[in-house]
Structures are given as structure tokens and as C-alpha cells.
All heavy atoms as a GROMACS GRO file, in nm:
protein
  586
    1MET      N    1   0.084  -0.116   0.000
    1MET     CA    2   0.000   0.000   0.000
    1MET      C    3   0.090   0.123   0.000
    1MET      O    4   0.189   0.128   0.071
    1MET     CB    5  -0.090   0.000   0.125
    1MET     CG    6  -0.174   0.125   0.139
    1MET     SD    7  -0.260   0.140   0.299
    1MET     CE    8  -0.366   0.000   0.296
    2TYR      N    9   0.055   0.220  -0.081
    2TYR     CA   10   0.126   0.347  -0.084
    2TYR      C   11   0.033   0.454  -0.027
    2TYR      O   12  -0.082   0.465  -0.069
    2TYR     CB   13   0.165   0.384  -0.227
    2TYR     CG   14   0.275   0.297  -0.281
    2TYR    CD1   15   0.246   0.173  -0.339
    2TYR    CD2   16   0.408   0.337  -0.271
    2TYR    CE1   17   0.348   0.091  -0.386
    2TYR    CE2   18   0.509   0.256  -0.320
    2TYR     CZ   19   0.479   0.133  -0.377
    2TYR     OH   20   0.579   0.054  -0.424
    3THR      N   21   0.083   0.531   0.071
    3THR     CA   22   0.002   0.635   0.134
    3THR      C   23   0.078   0.766   0.138
    3THR      O   24   0.202   0.767   0.147
    3THR     CB   25  -0.037   0.596   0.278
    3THR    OG1   26   0.082   0.588   0.357
    3THR    CG2   27  -0.109   0.463   0.283
    4THR      N   28   0.006   0.876   0.131
    4THR     CA   29   0.067   1.008   0.142
    4THR      C   30   0.115   1.030   0.284
    4THR      O   31   0.228   1.071   0.308
    4THR     CB   32  -0.033   1.118   0.103
    4THR    OG1   33  -0.081   1.091  -0.029
    4THR    CG2   34   0.031   1.255   0.107
    5LEU      N   35   0.025   1.004   0.380
    5LEU     CA   36   0.055   1.017   0.522
    5LEU      C   37   0.059   0.879   0.586
    5LEU      O   38   0.018   0.780   0.526
    5LEU     CB   39  -0.054   1.101   0.590
    5LEU     CG   40  -0.075   1.241   0.538
    5LEU    CD1   41  -0.195   1.305   0.608
    5LEU    CD2   42   0.048   1.326   0.557
    6SER      N   43   0.104   0.874   0.709
    6SER     CA   44   0.099   0.750   0.786
    6SER      C   45  -0.046   0.702   0.790
    6SER      O   46  -0.138   0.782   0.801
    6SER     CB   47   0.150   0.780   0.927
    6SER     OG   48   0.167   0.665   1.001
    7PRO      N   49  -0.070   0.572   0.779
    7PRO     CA   50  -0.207   0.523   0.767
    7PRO      C   51  -0.290   0.544   0.893
    7PRO      O   52  -0.241   0.525   1.005
    7PRO     CB   53  -0.191   0.374   0.737
    7PRO     CG   54  -0.055   0.340   0.783
    7PRO     CD   55   0.027   0.463   0.772
    8CYS      N   56  -0.416   0.582   0.872
    8CYS     CA   57  -0.510   0.598   0.982
    8CYS      C   58  -0.547   0.460   1.037
    8CYS      O   59  -0.502   0.357   0.987
    8CYS     CB   60  -0.636   0.670   0.932
    8CYS     SG   61  -0.733   0.571   0.815
    9GLU      N   62  -0.630   0.458   1.139
    9GLU     CA   63  -0.670   0.331   1.200
    9GLU      C   64  -0.741   0.239   1.100
    9GLU      O   65  -0.718   0.118   1.098
    9GLU     CB   66  -0.761   0.357   1.321
    9GLU     CG   67  -0.692   0.430   1.434
    9GLU     CD   68  -0.575   0.354   1.493
    9GLU    OE1   69  -0.585   0.231   1.507
    9GLU    OE2   70  -0.475   0.418   1.526
   10MET      N   71  -0.828   0.296   1.018
   10MET     CA   72  -0.901   0.214   0.920
   10MET      C   73  -0.806   0.153   0.818
   10MET      O   74  -0.815   0.033   0.787
   10MET     CB   75  -1.009   0.297   0.850
   10MET     CG   76  -1.096   0.215   0.758
   10MET     SD   77  -1.235   0.306   0.688
   10MET     CE   78  -1.152   0.419   0.579
   11CYS      N   79  -0.716   0.233   0.764
   11CYS     CA   80  -0.621   0.181   0.665
   11CYS      C   81  -0.523   0.083   0.728
   11CYS      O   82  -0.484  -0.016   0.665
   11CYS     CB   83  -0.545   0.296   0.600
   11CYS     SG   84  -0.650   0.398   0.495
   12THR      N   85  -0.484   0.108   0.853
   12THR     CA   86  -0.398   0.014   0.925
   12THR      C   87  -0.467  -0.120   0.938
   12THR      O   88  -0.408  -0.225   0.910
   12THR     CB   89  -0.362   0.071   1.063
   12THR    OG1   90  -0.286   0.191   1.046
   12THR    CG2   91  -0.281  -0.028   1.145
   13GLY      N   92  -0.595  -0.117   0.978
   13GLY     CA   93  -0.671  -0.241   0.991
   13GLY      C   94  -0.686  -0.314   0.859
   13GLY      O   95  -0.676  -0.437   0.853
   14ALA      N   96  -0.709  -0.239   0.752
   14ALA     CA   97  -0.722  -0.300   0.620
   14ALA      C   98  -0.592  -0.367   0.577
   14ALA      O   99  -0.593  -0.476   0.520
   14ALA     CB  100  -0.765  -0.196   0.517
   15ALA      N  101  -0.480  -0.303   0.606
   15ALA     CA  102  -0.349  -0.361   0.571
   15ALA      C  103  -0.327  -0.493   0.643
   15ALA      O  104  -0.278  -0.590   0.585
   15ALA     CB  105  -0.238  -0.262   0.604
   16VAL      N  106  -0.367  -0.498   0.771
   16VAL     CA  107  -0.353  -0.622   0.848
   16VAL      C  108  -0.451  -0.727   0.798
   16VAL      O  109  -0.415  -0.842   0.774
   16VAL     CB  110  -0.374  -0.594   0.999
   16VAL    CG1  111  -0.379  -0.723   1.078
   16VAL    CG2  112  -0.264  -0.503   1.052
   17LEU      N  113  -0.577  -0.687   0.779
   17LEU     CA  114  -0.681  -0.780   0.735
   17LEU      C  115  -0.645  -0.847   0.603
   17LEU      O  116  -0.662  -0.968   0.587
   17LEU     CB  117  -0.814  -0.705   0.721
   17LEU     CG  118  -0.932  -0.787   0.670
   17LEU    CD1  119  -0.972  -0.894   0.771
   17LEU    CD2  120  -1.051  -0.695   0.641
   18TYR      N  121  -0.594  -0.769   0.509
   18TYR     CA  122  -0.564  -0.823   0.377
   18TYR      C  123  -0.419  -0.870   0.364
   18TYR      O  124  -0.372  -0.899   0.254
   18TYR     CB  125  -0.600  -0.721   0.269
   18TYR     CG  126  -0.750  -0.703   0.264
   18TYR    CD1  127  -0.809  -0.588   0.313
   18TYR    CD2  128  -0.832  -0.804   0.215
   18TYR    CE1  129  -0.947  -0.573   0.312
   18TYR    CE2  130  -0.970  -0.790   0.213
   18TYR     CZ  131  -1.026  -0.674   0.261
   18TYR     OH  132  -1.163  -0.661   0.261
   19LYS      N  133  -0.351  -0.877   0.478
   19LYS     CA  134  -0.216  -0.934   0.486
   19LYS      C  135  -0.118  -0.871   0.386
   19LYS      O  136  -0.043  -0.941   0.316
   19LYS     CB  137  -0.222  -1.085   0.466
   19LYS     CG  138  -0.303  -1.156   0.574
   19LYS     CD  139  -0.314  -1.305   0.545
   19LYS     CE  140  -0.380  -1.384   0.653
   19LYS     NZ  141  -0.507  -1.345   0.702
   20LEU      N  142  -0.119  -0.738   0.383
   20LEU     CA  143  -0.022  -0.669   0.298
   20LEU      C  144   0.118  -0.694   0.350
   20LEU      O  145   0.140  -0.704   0.471
   20LEU     CB  146  -0.051  -0.519   0.295
   20LEU     CG  147  -0.188  -0.476   0.241
   20LEU    CD1  148  -0.196  -0.324   0.236
   20LEU    CD2  149  -0.213  -0.535   0.104
   21ALA      N  150   0.211  -0.701   0.261
   21ALA     CA  151   0.350  -0.725   0.300
   21ALA      C  152   0.421  -0.595   0.336
   21ALA      O  153   0.513  -0.594   0.418
   21ALA     CB  154   0.426  -0.794   0.187
   22ARG      N  155   0.377  -0.484   0.275
   22ARG     CA  156   0.453  -0.359   0.287
   22ARG      C  157   0.360  -0.239   0.276
   22ARG      O  158   0.267  -0.239   0.195
   22ARG     CB  159   0.557  -0.353   0.176
   22ARG     CG  160   0.643  -0.231   0.171
   22ARG     CD  161   0.743  -0.238   0.055
   22ARG     NE  162   0.822  -0.362   0.059
   22ARG     CZ  163   0.813  -0.460  -0.031
   22ARG    NH1  164   0.729  -0.449  -0.134
   22ARG    NH2  165   0.887  -0.568  -0.020
   23VAL      N  166   0.389  -0.136   0.356
   23VAL     CA  167   0.320  -0.007   0.345
   23VAL      C  168   0.428   0.098   0.326
   23VAL      O  169   0.521   0.108   0.407
   23VAL     CB  170   0.235   0.024   0.470
   23VAL    CG1  171   0.175   0.163   0.462
   23VAL    CG2  172   0.125  -0.081   0.487
   24VAL      N  173   0.417   0.177   0.220
   24VAL     CA  174   0.512   0.285   0.191
   24VAL      C  175   0.442   0.417   0.221
   24VAL      O  176   0.336   0.446   0.166
   24VAL     CB  177   0.559   0.280   0.044
   24VAL    CG1  178   0.656   0.394   0.015
   24VAL    CG2  179   0.622   0.145   0.013
   25VAL      N  180   0.504   0.494   0.311
   25VAL     CA  181   0.446   0.619   0.360
   25VAL      C  182   0.525   0.736   0.303
   25VAL      O  183   0.648   0.741   0.318
   25VAL     CB  184   0.452   0.622   0.514
   25VAL    CG1  185   0.396   0.752   0.568
   25VAL    CG2  186   0.379   0.503   0.573
   26GLY      N  187   0.456   0.830   0.240
   26GLY     CA  188   0.524   0.947   0.185
   26GLY      C  189   0.590   1.031   0.292
   26GLY      O  190   0.706   1.069   0.281
   27GLU      N  191   0.516   1.062   0.397
   27GLU     CA  192   0.571   1.138   0.509
   27GLU      C  193   0.490   1.108   0.634
   27GLU      O  194   0.370   1.091   0.628
   27GLU     CB  195   0.578   1.288   0.478
   27GLU     CG  196   0.447   1.361   0.475
   27GLU     CD  197   0.415   1.431   0.606
   27GLU    OE1  198   0.487   1.414   0.705
   27GLU    OE2  199   0.316   1.502   0.609
   28ASN      N  200   0.560   1.101   0.748
   28ASN     CA  201   0.492   1.068   0.872
   28ASN      C  202   0.518   1.169   0.982
   28ASN      O  203   0.502   1.140   1.099
   28ASN     CB  204   0.530   0.928   0.919
   28ASN     CG  205   0.678   0.913   0.948
   28ASN    OD1  206   0.755   1.007   0.934
   28ASN    ND2  207   0.718   0.794   0.987
   29LYS      N  208   0.560   1.289   0.946
   29LYS     CA  209   0.583   1.395   1.045
   29LYS      C  210   0.452   1.468   1.076
   29LYS      O  211   0.429   1.508   1.188
   29LYS     CB  212   0.688   1.494   0.995
   29LYS     CG  213   0.822   1.432   0.962
   29LYS     CD  214   0.884   1.368   1.082
   29LYS     CE  215   1.020   1.309   1.046
   29LYS     NZ  216   1.056   1.196   1.127
   30THR      N  217   0.369   1.487   0.975
   30THR     CA  218   0.242   1.557   0.993
   30THR      C  219   0.145   1.474   1.074
   30THR      O  220   0.076   1.526   1.162
   30THR     CB  221   0.180   1.589   0.855
   30THR    OG1  222   0.275   1.663   0.779
   30THR    CG2  223   0.054   1.670   0.870
   31PHE      N  224   0.138   1.347   1.046
   31PHE     CA  225   0.045   1.256   1.114
   31PHE      C  226   0.112   1.120   1.127
   31PHE      O  227   0.151   1.060   1.028
   31PHE     CB  228  -0.085   1.243   1.033
   31PHE     CG  229  -0.180   1.142   1.090
   31PHE    CD1  230  -0.252   1.170   1.205
   31PHE    CD2  231  -0.197   1.019   1.029
   31PHE    CE1  232  -0.339   1.076   1.258
   31PHE    CE2  233  -0.284   0.925   1.081
   31PHE     CZ  234  -0.356   0.954   1.196
   32LEU      N  235   0.124   1.073   1.250
   32LEU     CA  236   0.182   0.941   1.274
   32LEU      C  237   0.068   0.848   1.313
   32LEU      O  238   0.012   0.858   1.420
   32LEU     CB  239   0.287   0.947   1.384
   32LEU     CG  240   0.360   0.815   1.411
   32LEU    CD1  241   0.431   0.766   1.286
   32LEU    CD2  242   0.459   0.835   1.525
   33GLY      N  243   0.033   0.761   1.223
   33GLY     CA  244  -0.078   0.669   1.246
   33GLY      C  245  -0.032   0.537   1.303
   33GLY      O  246   0.049   0.533   1.396
   34GLY      N  247  -0.078   0.429   1.245
   34GLY     CA  248  -0.058   0.296   1.300
   34GLY      C  249   0.068   0.224   1.256
   34GLY      O  250   0.068   0.100   1.246
   35GLU      N  251   0.174   0.295   1.232
   35GLU     CA  252   0.296   0.231   1.183
   35GLU      C  253   0.351   0.126   1.279
   35GLU      O  254   0.391   0.017   1.236
   35GLU     CB  255   0.404   0.336   1.155
   35GLU     CG  256   0.370   0.425   1.038
   35GLU     CD  257   0.478   0.528   1.010
   35GLU    OE1  258   0.597   0.499   1.036
   35GLU    OE2  259   0.443   0.636   0.961
   36GLU      N  260   0.354   0.154   1.407
   36GLU     CA  261   0.408   0.057   1.504
   36GLU      C  262   0.322  -0.069   1.508
   36GLU      O  263   0.374  -0.179   1.518
   36GLU     CB  264   0.419   0.120   1.643
   36GLU     CG  265   0.535   0.215   1.656
   36GLU     CD  266   0.669   0.155   1.616
   36GLU    OE1  267   0.700   0.042   1.660
   36GLU    OE2  268   0.743   0.220   1.540
   37TYR      N  269   0.191  -0.052   1.500
   37TYR     CA  270   0.102  -0.167   1.499
   37TYR      C  271   0.128  -0.254   1.376
   37TYR      O  272   0.130  -0.377   1.385
   37TYR     CB  273  -0.043  -0.122   1.503
   37TYR     CG  274  -0.142  -0.235   1.515
   37TYR    CD1  275  -0.158  -0.303   1.635
   37TYR    CD2  276  -0.217  -0.275   1.406
   37TYR    CE1  277  -0.246  -0.408   1.646
   37TYR    CE2  278  -0.307  -0.380   1.415
   37TYR     CZ  279  -0.322  -0.446   1.536
   37TYR     OH  280  -0.410  -0.550   1.546
   38LEU      N  281   0.146  -0.190   1.262
   38LEU     CA  282   0.177  -0.265   1.140
   38LEU      C  283   0.306  -0.345   1.157
   38LEU      O  284   0.312  -0.463   1.121
   38LEU     CB  285   0.189  -0.170   1.021
   38LEU     CG  286   0.060  -0.101   0.976
   38LEU    CD1  287   0.092   0.006   0.872
   38LEU    CD2  288  -0.038  -0.203   0.922
   39LYS      N  289   0.408  -0.282   1.211
   39LYS     CA  290   0.536  -0.350   1.233
   39LYS      C  291   0.520  -0.468   1.328
   39LYS      O  292   0.579  -0.573   1.305
   39LYS     CB  293   0.640  -0.250   1.286
   39LYS     CG  294   0.681  -0.146   1.184
   39LYS     CD  295   0.774  -0.044   1.247
   39LYS     CE  296   0.806   0.069   1.153
   39LYS     NZ  297   0.891   0.172   1.217
   40GLN      N  298   0.441  -0.449   1.433
   40GLN     CA  299   0.417  -0.558   1.529
   40GLN      C  300   0.350  -0.677   1.461
   40GLN      O  301   0.367  -0.791   1.504
   40GLN     CB  302   0.329  -0.509   1.644
   40GLN     CG  303   0.396  -0.413   1.737
   40GLN     CD  304   0.299  -0.353   1.836
   40GLN    OE1  305   0.181  -0.386   1.840
   40GLN    NE2  306   0.350  -0.262   1.918
   41ARG      N  307   0.272  -0.649   1.356
   41ARG     CA  308   0.202  -0.755   1.284
   41ARG      C  309   0.285  -0.811   1.168
   41ARG      O  310   0.234  -0.886   1.085
   41ARG     CB  311   0.069  -0.702   1.229
   41ARG     CG  312  -0.028  -0.657   1.334
   41ARG     CD  313  -0.066  -0.775   1.420
   41ARG     NE  314  -0.177  -0.742   1.505
   41ARG     CZ  315  -0.264  -0.828   1.549
   41ARG    NH1  316  -0.254  -0.954   1.519
   41ARG    NH2  317  -0.360  -0.790   1.628
   42GLY      N  318   0.412  -0.771   1.159
   42GLY     CA  319   0.501  -0.826   1.058
   42GLY      C  320   0.495  -0.758   0.923
   42GLY      O  321   0.546  -0.810   0.824
   43ILE      N  322   0.432  -0.641   0.917
   43ILE     CA  323   0.422  -0.567   0.791
   43ILE      C  324   0.538  -0.468   0.784
   43ILE      O  325   0.561  -0.391   0.877
   43ILE     CB  326   0.286  -0.494   0.781
   43ILE    CG1  327   0.173  -0.598   0.781
   43ILE    CG2  328   0.281  -0.405   0.657
   43ILE    CD1  329   0.034  -0.539   0.789
   44GLU      N  330   0.609  -0.471   0.674
   44GLU     CA  331   0.720  -0.378   0.654
   44GLU      C  332   0.664  -0.238   0.631
   44GLU      O  333   0.572  -0.219   0.550
   44GLU     CB  334   0.802  -0.421   0.532
   44GLU     CG  335   0.918  -0.330   0.502
   44GLU     CD  336   0.993  -0.368   0.376
   44GLU    OE1  337   0.941  -0.450   0.296
   44GLU    OE2  338   1.103  -0.315   0.357
   45VAL      N  339   0.718  -0.140   0.701
   45VAL     CA  340   0.677   0.000   0.684
   45VAL      C  341   0.799   0.078   0.638
   45VAL      O  342   0.903   0.078   0.703
   45VAL     CB  343   0.622   0.060   0.815
   45VAL    CG1  344   0.588   0.207   0.796
   45VAL    CG2  345   0.500  -0.018   0.863
   46ILE      N  346   0.784   0.145   0.525
   46ILE     CA  347   0.891   0.227   0.470
   46ILE      C  348   0.842   0.372   0.472
   46ILE      O  349   0.744   0.405   0.404
   46ILE     CB  350   0.926   0.186   0.326
   46ILE    CG1  351   0.973   0.041   0.324
   46ILE    CG2  352   1.031   0.280   0.267
   46ILE    CD1  353   0.989  -0.017   0.186
   47ALA      N  354   0.907   0.456   0.550
   47ALA     CA  355   0.873   0.599   0.557
   47ALA      C  356   0.973   0.676   0.471
   47ALA      O  357   1.092   0.681   0.502
   47ALA     CB  358   0.876   0.648   0.701
   48LEU      N  359   0.924   0.735   0.364
   48LEU     CA  360   1.011   0.806   0.271
   48LEU      C  361   1.055   0.942   0.324
   48LEU      O  362   1.154   0.997   0.277
   48LEU     CB  363   0.940   0.823   0.136
   48LEU     CG  364   0.900   0.694   0.065
   48LEU    CD1  365   0.826   0.726  -0.064
   48LEU    CD2  366   1.022   0.607   0.038
   49GLU      N  367   0.979   0.997   0.420
   49GLU     CA  368   1.009   1.129   0.477
   49GLU      C  369   1.027   1.233   0.367
   49GLU      O  370   1.121   1.313   0.368
   49GLU     CB  371   1.129   1.121   0.569
   49GLU     CG  372   1.106   1.028   0.687
   49GLU     CD  373   1.220   1.022   0.784
   49GLU    OE1  374   1.308   1.110   0.780
   49GLU    OE2  375   1.221   0.929   0.865
   50ASN      N  376   0.935   1.234   0.274
   50ASN     CA  377   0.939   1.323   0.159
   50ASN      C  378   0.920   1.468   0.202
   50ASN      O  379   0.815   1.505   0.255
   50ASN     CB  380   0.830   1.280   0.061
   50ASN     CG  381   0.824   1.368  -0.060
   50ASN    OD1  382   0.756   1.469  -0.059
   50ASN    ND2  383   0.895   1.329  -0.164
   51GLN      N  384   1.020   1.551   0.180
   51GLN     CA  385   1.015   1.690   0.222
   51GLN      C  386   0.906   1.769   0.150
   51GLN      O  387   0.838   1.852   0.211
   51GLN     CB  388   1.151   1.757   0.200
   51GLN     CG  389   1.158   1.897   0.259
   51GLN     CD  390   1.139   1.898   0.410
   51GLN    OE1  391   1.207   1.823   0.481
   51GLN    NE2  392   1.048   1.978   0.459
   52GLU      N  393   0.887   1.743   0.023
   52GLU     CA  394   0.782   1.813  -0.052
   52GLU      C  395   0.645   1.783   0.008
   52GLU      O  396   0.561   1.872   0.023
   52GLU     CB  397   0.785   1.770  -0.199
   52GLU     CG  398   0.684   1.843  -0.285
   52GLU     CD  399   0.689   1.800  -0.430
   52GLU    OE1  400   0.762   1.705  -0.464
   52GLU    OE2  401   0.618   1.864  -0.510
   53GLY      N  402   0.622   1.659   0.047
   53GLY     CA  403   0.496   1.622   0.110
   53GLY      C  404   0.479   1.688   0.246
   53GLY      O  405   0.370   1.735   0.280
   54GLN      N  406   0.586   1.693   0.323
   54GLN     CA  407   0.580   1.761   0.453
   54GLN      C  408   0.547   1.908   0.437
   54GLN      O  409   0.462   1.962   0.509
   54GLN     CB  410   0.714   1.745   0.527
   54GLN     CG  411   0.742   1.605   0.572
   54GLN     CD  412   0.880   1.592   0.633
   54GLN    OE1  413   0.935   1.688   0.687
   54GLN    NE2  414   0.938   1.473   0.624
   55ASP      N  415   0.612   1.974   0.342
   55ASP     CA  416   0.587   2.116   0.318
   55ASP      C  417   0.444   2.139   0.272
   55ASP      O  418   0.378   2.233   0.317
   55ASP     CB  419   0.685   2.171   0.213
   55ASP     CG  420   0.829   2.170   0.261
   55ASP    OD1  421   0.853   2.157   0.384
   55ASP    OD2  422   0.919   2.179   0.175
   56MET      N  423   0.396   2.053   0.184
   56MET     CA  424   0.260   2.065   0.133
   56MET      C  425   0.159   2.050   0.246
   56MET      O  426   0.064   2.128   0.257
   56MET     CB  427   0.234   1.959   0.026
   56MET     CG  428   0.094   1.961  -0.029
   56MET     SD  429   0.061   1.824  -0.144
   56MET     CE  430   0.072   1.684  -0.034
   57MET      N  431   0.179   1.951   0.333
   57MET     CA  432   0.085   1.930   0.443
   57MET      C  433   0.090   2.043   0.545
   57MET      O  434  -0.013   2.088   0.593
   57MET     CB  435   0.112   1.796   0.511
   57MET     CG  436   0.075   1.676   0.427
   57MET     SD  437  -0.095   1.679   0.362
   57MET     CE  438  -0.189   1.691   0.512
   58ARG      N  439   0.209   2.093   0.576
   58ARG     CA  440   0.219   2.207   0.669
   58ARG      C  441   0.146   2.328   0.614
   58ARG      O  442   0.074   2.397   0.688
   58ARG     CB  443   0.366   2.241   0.696
   58ARG     CG  444   0.429   2.151   0.796
   58ARG     CD  445   0.564   2.205   0.843
   58ARG     NE  446   0.641   2.095   0.897
   58ARG     CZ  447   0.746   2.039   0.839
   58ARG    NH1  448   0.792   2.084   0.724
   58ARG    NH2  449   0.807   1.937   0.894
   59ALA      N  450   0.163   2.355   0.485
   59ALA     CA  451   0.095   2.469   0.423
   59ALA      C  452  -0.056   2.450   0.427
   59ALA      O  453  -0.131   2.544   0.457
   59ALA     CB  454   0.143   2.487   0.279
   60PHE      N  455  -0.103   2.329   0.398
   60PHE     CA  456  -0.246   2.302   0.402
   60PHE      C  457  -0.302   2.322   0.542
   60PHE      O  458  -0.406   2.385   0.561
   60PHE     CB  459  -0.275   2.159   0.355
   60PHE     CG  460  -0.417   2.118   0.374
   60PHE    CD1  461  -0.516   2.165   0.289
   60PHE    CD2  462  -0.453   2.035   0.479
   60PHE    CE1  463  -0.649   2.130   0.308
   60PHE    CE2  464  -0.585   1.998   0.498
   60PHE     CZ  465  -0.684   2.045   0.412
   61ILE      N  466  -0.233   2.270   0.642
   61ILE     CA  467  -0.280   2.282   0.781
   61ILE      C  468  -0.284   2.428   0.824
   61ILE      O  469  -0.376   2.471   0.894
   61ILE     CB  470  -0.193   2.196   0.875
   61ILE    CG1  471  -0.214   2.048   0.843
   61ILE    CG2  472  -0.225   2.224   1.021
   61ILE    CD1  473  -0.111   1.956   0.905
   62GLU      N  474  -0.186   2.506   0.782
   62GLU     CA  475  -0.186   2.649   0.815
   62GLU      C  476  -0.301   2.722   0.749
   62GLU      O  477  -0.363   2.809   0.809
   62GLU     CB  478  -0.053   2.712   0.773
   62GLU     CG  479   0.062   2.677   0.863
   62GLU     CD  480   0.194   2.737   0.814
   62GLU    OE1  481   0.191   2.833   0.734
   62GLU    OE2  482   0.299   2.686   0.856
   63ARG      N  483  -0.330   2.687   0.623
   63ARG     CA  484  -0.437   2.754   0.549
   63ARG      C  485  -0.576   2.708   0.590
   63ARG      O  486  -0.670   2.785   0.589
   63ARG     CB  487  -0.420   2.732   0.398
   63ARG     CG  488  -0.316   2.818   0.332
   63ARG     CD  489  -0.325   2.815   0.180
   63ARG     NE  490  -0.355   2.686   0.124
   63ARG     CZ  491  -0.265   2.594   0.085
   63ARG    NH1  492  -0.138   2.619   0.098
   63ARG    NH2  493  -0.303   2.479   0.034
   64LYS      N  494  -0.591   2.580   0.621
   64LYS     CA  495  -0.723   2.522   0.646
   64LYS      C  496  -0.723   2.436   0.774
   64LYS      O  497  -0.755   2.316   0.769
   64LYS     CB  498  -0.764   2.435   0.527
   64LYS     CG  499  -0.758   2.504   0.394
   64LYS     CD  500  -0.893   2.551   0.356
   64LYS     CE  501  -0.884   2.609   0.214
   64LYS     NZ  502  -1.002   2.672   0.175
   65PRO      N  503  -0.691   2.494   0.888
   65PRO     CA  504  -0.684   2.411   1.009
   65PRO      C  505  -0.817   2.347   1.046
   65PRO      O  506  -0.820   2.236   1.099
   65PRO     CB  507  -0.638   2.509   1.118
   65PRO     CG  508  -0.675   2.644   1.065
   65PRO     CD  509  -0.665   2.634   0.916
   66GLU      N  510  -0.927   2.413   1.015
   66GLU     CA  511  -1.057   2.357   1.049
   66GLU      C  512  -1.085   2.228   0.972
   66GLU      O  513  -1.141   2.132   1.025
   66GLU     CB  514  -1.170   2.459   1.026
   66GLU     CG  515  -1.197   2.496   0.881
   66GLU     CD  516  -1.096   2.591   0.814
   66GLU    OE1  517  -1.005   2.641   0.883
   66GLU    OE2  518  -1.111   2.614   0.694
   67ILE      N  519  -1.042   2.220   0.848
   67ILE     CA  520  -1.061   2.098   0.768
   67ILE      C  521  -0.968   1.988   0.820
   67ILE      O  522  -1.010   1.874   0.836
   67ILE     CB  523  -1.037   2.125   0.620
   67ILE    CG1  524  -1.147   2.219   0.566
   67ILE    CG2  525  -1.036   1.994   0.539
   67ILE    CD1  526  -1.126   2.264   0.424
   68TRP      N  527  -0.843   2.023   0.847
   68TRP     CA  528  -0.748   1.925   0.897
   68TRP      C  529  -0.798   1.866   1.030
   68TRP      O  530  -0.800   1.745   1.047
   68TRP     CB  531  -0.611   1.988   0.916
   68TRP     CG  532  -0.513   1.899   0.986
   68TRP    CD1  533  -0.469   1.910   1.113
   68TRP    CD2  534  -0.451   1.782   0.930
   68TRP    NE1  535  -0.381   1.808   1.142
   68TRP    CE2  536  -0.368   1.728   1.031
   68TRP    CE3  537  -0.455   1.719   0.807
   68TRP    CZ2  538  -0.291   1.614   1.012
   68TRP    CZ3  539  -0.379   1.606   0.787
   68TRP    CH2  540  -0.299   1.555   0.889
   69HIS      N  541  -0.839   1.950   1.121
   69HIS     CA  542  -0.881   1.903   1.254
   69HIS      C  543  -1.010   1.821   1.245
   69HIS      O  544  -1.028   1.725   1.321
   69HIS     CB  545  -0.895   2.018   1.351
   69HIS     CG  546  -0.764   2.078   1.386
   69HIS    ND1  547  -0.735   2.210   1.365
   69HIS    CD2  548  -0.651   2.023   1.436
   69HIS    CE1  549  -0.611   2.235   1.403
   69HIS    NE2  550  -0.557   2.123   1.447
   70GLU      N  551  -1.097   1.857   1.153
   70GLU     CA  552  -1.219   1.778   1.134
   70GLU      C  553  -1.186   1.640   1.077
   70GLU      O  554  -1.235   1.538   1.124
   70GLU     CB  555  -1.314   1.851   1.039
   70GLU     CG  556  -1.439   1.772   1.006
   70GLU     CD  557  -1.523   1.843   0.904
   70GLU    OE1  558  -1.564   1.957   0.928
   70GLU    OE2  559  -1.547   1.783   0.797
   71ASP      N  560  -1.100   1.638   0.978
   71ASP     CA  561  -1.066   1.514   0.911
   71ASP      C  562  -0.982   1.422   0.999
   71ASP      O  563  -1.004   1.301   1.002
   71ASP     CB  564  -0.994   1.542   0.780
   71ASP     CG  565  -0.969   1.415   0.701
   71ASP    OD1  566  -1.066   1.345   0.672
   71ASP    OD2  567  -0.852   1.387   0.670
   72ILE      N  568  -0.887   1.478   1.070
   72ILE     CA  569  -0.793   1.398   1.148
   72ILE      C  570  -0.848   1.366   1.287
   72ILE      O  571  -0.792   1.284   1.360
   72ILE     CB  572  -0.654   1.466   1.152
   72ILE    CG1  573  -0.542   1.364   1.153
   72ILE    CG2  574  -0.643   1.560   1.267
   72ILE    CD1  575  -0.530   1.282   1.031
   73GLY      N  576  -0.956   1.432   1.325
   73GLY     CA  577  -1.021   1.403   1.452
   73GLY      C  578  -0.955   1.463   1.574
   73GLY      O  579  -0.959   1.407   1.682
   74VAL      N  580  -0.896   1.580   1.557
   74VAL     CA  581  -0.832   1.648   1.671
   74VAL      C  582  -0.937   1.727   1.747
   74VAL      O  583  -1.022   1.788   1.693
   74VAL     CB  584  -0.719   1.740   1.622
   74VAL    CG1  585  -0.662   1.821   1.737
   74VAL    CG2  586  -0.612   1.658   1.556
   0.00000   0.00000   0.00000
């Protein structure tokens, strides 16, 4: 599975349920989801730490914090 951010609880569960071998995360500084749980279940997690993605997410959160907080459940 390829994700922009660290996977949310639902995506983490889906990765475990469907026995994915690997999850590739674009960046996990903005949101750190279920990466440790995936690793505990034997799923390889590769965090690319993509700077462009981090910058894009920071800019989005600054411009639209109400959408980010609604979506991410803060």
C-alpha cells in the first residue's frame, strides 16, 4: 500500500486484514498513524520522509486548520 501520510486506524486495519507485506508512507511527520502496529504484525513499513509532502501538508494545515482538525479528529 502506498500512502501520502501515515495510515489511519481504518487503513492500518485493512493492511492487516488483507495481509499486505509492505506499506510505503510518503511522510509521517504531519500525522503518525498505525505504523508501530503494522510493524508488530510483521508488515514492513517504509517511511520516505518526503520533504515536498511535509511542506505541502504544513501549508495546508496552516491555510485550512478547520478541515485538517475535522478530518484527522483532533
